C-alpha positions, -999 to +999 in steps of 0.1 A: -594-682-016-568-689-044-550-722-038-516-718-023-522-683-008-524-682+030-551-661+045-527-648+073-489-652+073-477-658+108-443-659+125-440-692+143-426-675+174-422-707+195-405-726+167-379-698+163-371-697+200-366-735+199-344-732+168-322-706+184-320-723+218-309-755+200-281-735+183-271-720+217-273-751+238-262-780+216-235-786+190-242-770+156-248-793+127-217-808+110-221-784+081-206-757+104-174-776+110-157-756+083-168-724+100-150-730+133-129-699+126-162-679+124-174-689+159-176-653+172-198-644+143-221-674+149-223-665+185-235-630+177-262-644+154-275-667+180-274-644+210-288-614+191-315-635+176-327-646+210-325-610+222-347-599+192-372-626+202-371-613+238-359-647+250-324-640+260-331-636+298-349-669+297-324-687+276-293-679+297-287-682+334-265-656+351-237-682+353-240-690+316-241-653+306-209-647+326-193-678+310-199-665+275-185-631+285-154-648+299-150-668+267-151-637+246-124-621+267-103-652+264-102-644+227-088-609+234-052-605+224-025-591+248-018-562+223-055-555+218-082-567+194-099-601+193-093-633+174-125-647+158-123-681+175-099-699+200-085-720+172-054-698+167-047-694+205-012-707+212-016-702+249+017-701+268+036-710+236+027-676+221+057-654+215+069-625+194+078-648+166+046-668+162+021-642+172+018-632+136-003-664+132-026-652+159-035-616+150-062-592+159-090-597+133-115-572+120-145-595+120-134-611+153-131-577+170-164-564+156-185-594+166-167-598+200-177-563+209-213-569+198-215-601+218-203-584+249-228-556+244-257-579+239-247-598+270-247-566+291-210-563+297-195-529+305-165-533+281-142-522+309-119-551+302-117-543+265-084-529+254-101-499+239-071-477+233-051-505+217-080-514+194-083-478+181-046-476+175-047-509+156-078-498+136-059-468+121-032-492+110-055-516+093-068-488+070-052-489+036-037-458+020-066-455-004-091-454+024-104-490+025-099-515+054-083-549+055-089-578+079-057-580+098-020-569+100+006-593+086+044-593+083+061-560+082+029-541+090+013-552+058-025-549+057-039-583+047-073-597+036-102-583+016-107-547+006-144-540+002-172-523+021-177-553+044-145-544+062-152-507+061-185-515+077-169-534+105-141-509+110-163-479+112-187-498+136-158-506+159-148-470+158-184-459+166-187-483+195-154-472+211-154-434+203-187-425+187-185-400+158-157-379+173-132-370+145-095-365+150-071-377+177-087-384+211-065-387+242-035-391+219-050-419+200-050-413+162-083-415+142-089-432+109-089-411+078-126-406+075-125-385+042-104-412+025-128-439+035-158-419+022-139-413-010-133-450-013-171-456-010-179-429-036-155-445-061-174-478-058-207-461-067-219-470-101-236-450-129-270-463-119-268-457-082-258-492-071-226-498-051-201-525-057-170-538-039-146-517-061-148-493-090-163-508-122-174-540-105-209-554-105-234-537-082-243-558-052-269-552-024-246-566+003-218-541-005-244-513-008-257-521+026-223-523+042-212-490+026-243-471+036-241-485+072-205-474+074-214-439+062-240-438+090-214-447+116-191-418+105-220-394+100-214-390+063-248-400+048-262-375+023-281-345+037-308-323+021-285-292+020-249-298+010-223-288+036-185-287+038-182-324+047-174-351+021-204-374+020-212-406+003-242-418-018-237-390-044-267-402-065-294-407-039-323-411-063-304-436-083-294-456-053-330-457-040-342-468-074-315-495-077-324-508-042-361-508-049-356-526-082-342-556-063-378-567-057-386-597-078-413-623-084-386-648-094-385-666-061-370-700-069-346-715-094-376-731-111-391-696-115-360-685-132-366-707-163-376-682-189-409-690-206-411-657-224-435-660-254-439-698-251-472-715-248-473-712-210-467-674-211-500-656-201-513-630-178-518-657-151-484-674-155-460-647-165-440-648-132-407-660-145-373-644-152-385-617-175-410-602-152-391-586-124-412-562-103-407-525-111-422-498-090-444-488-120-459-523-119-479-515-087-515-508-097-529-473-094-559-467-072-582-467-103-566-500-113-572-516-079-608-505-080-613-520-114-603-554-102-624-555-071-645-586-069-625-601-097-604-633-092-567-625-091-538-644-106-520-666-081-488-646-082-500-610-083-477-594-057-489-618-030-452-627-025-423-605-035-388-617-031-356-596-030-325-603-049-290-589-045-280-585-082-298-581-115-315-613-128-311-633-096-338-652-077-352-640-044-330-648-014-338-643+023-306-625+032-312-599+005-344-588+021-321-575+048-293-562+026-319-541+006-344-531+033-317-521+058-300-494+036-334-481+026-342-477+063-309-460+070-314-436+041-349-428+055-368-442+025-381-476+035-416-464+026-408-466-012-413-504-011-444-524+000-433-544+030-463-567+032-455-589+001-419-592+014-431-601+048-454-628+033-426-641+012-404-646+042-431-661+064-448-683+037-418-692+015-385-694+035-397-697+071-390-733+081-414-755+101-387-762+127-379-725+130-354-702+113-353-693+076-337-710+046-319-692+018-345-701-008-380-716-006-377-752+006-341-749+019-332-760+054-327-731+079-292-719+087-279-694+112-270-667+087-303-665+068-324-671+099-308-642+117-311-617+088-347-629+081-356-622+117-340-588+116-361-578+086-393-588+103-382-568+134-376-538+112-411-542+098-425-541+133-435-578+136-455-584+168-435-601+195-401-590+183-380-563+199-371-530+183-337-533+166-309-511+155-304-521+118-269-507+115-254-527+144-278-557+140-287-557+177-317-547+197-322-511+207-321-523+243-285-535+237-275-503+219-289-482+248-269-503+272-238-494+252-247-457+251-253-457+289-218-469+298-200-443+320-166-444+302-184-438+268-205-410+281-174-393+296-154-397+264-182-382+243-189-354+269-225-365+272-226-360+310-212-325+307-237-317+279-265-330+301-254-308+330-252-277+308-287-284+294-301-288+330-284-256+340-297-237+310-332-249+318-328-239+354-316-204+344-346-200+321-371-210+348-355-186+373-356-157+348-391-164+337-403-168+372-417-202+363 
């Protein structure tokens, strides 16, 4: 066996459970102090990771589960929506003058809803109507979404596909793909949002945060997920609906081209044409993996029984932009949109899996950003999601758009108020009646 190449890459299942239970049960490391305002986000990472590992029932008692649900509802605002953490809660001192400093927040609302879903809550206490009214207000005139509402109704915060992703996900959770007013509640402008995504598409199929900006896998992933929530992904036969991803082949090629053998900063030192550059060492910044680099069947046969170079596609990282090193989170930001577009098969998952397990999986559990890095909640969660997408043994099936298990998603879809809103019970009754009529007529 070539030195440095493991015979069998393995997920250290027990270590990951210990890692996430520590994050759940103890104080987070001091590095997270500056992220106190993102506590709802961190909560979703931790709880959803334990759910993906199948350990959530064992990690939480019934009392603890209810305690977390109560904590989330404590972050719900009287006028609807959620704050991302208790830090801005003025308590009894909150009034019409200072509530502008304690507003409903896009990420806070999105992650709060997901935490409640993962914990099995019925969302009956969620101010659903108020959130949907607020959601239409936080959409900007050009179609994108902001983070919150400021003074004089001004939409504040960023304006890229991350907020479009969260906004359309909130909408899907609370009203599915129904378009137009529902029970007097206005809808977002879906066409304007789709147009906003289309304008951020680049000439080569990548998607950026805004027109003419650099393509970025994270923005591409969020945009494609958002399009899936509003049922506007491309279809084989054009229809009357405005749809995003106008250059599907280009987008697929751009995403697949994010695979790279440049795995660390050290690899990124360009040795092109120097004395170390050879067939066995050419794995630096000028040798990014292209699809055509994969050997043909004839090529594979010709190398049977021959020693292989230590780098030959044993590990393949994934970057987020051109000429960057591999990064754990981008394995998610690239594989997730490929999956949603129905074309995950165009990449070879095994080298990416080995890279995650051999290079960025940490001995104490979790994943680091780069090989050798300490694990953190963000990269550890997304690394786990990628392995679940790949069908890793011991992990639960996941919904890649919502970043929760299919078990949690099915819980949401089973809630009576949501089924009634979407007319699912009526549709089911009609289907049963139709089948019954057919059986009676046919004599079956």
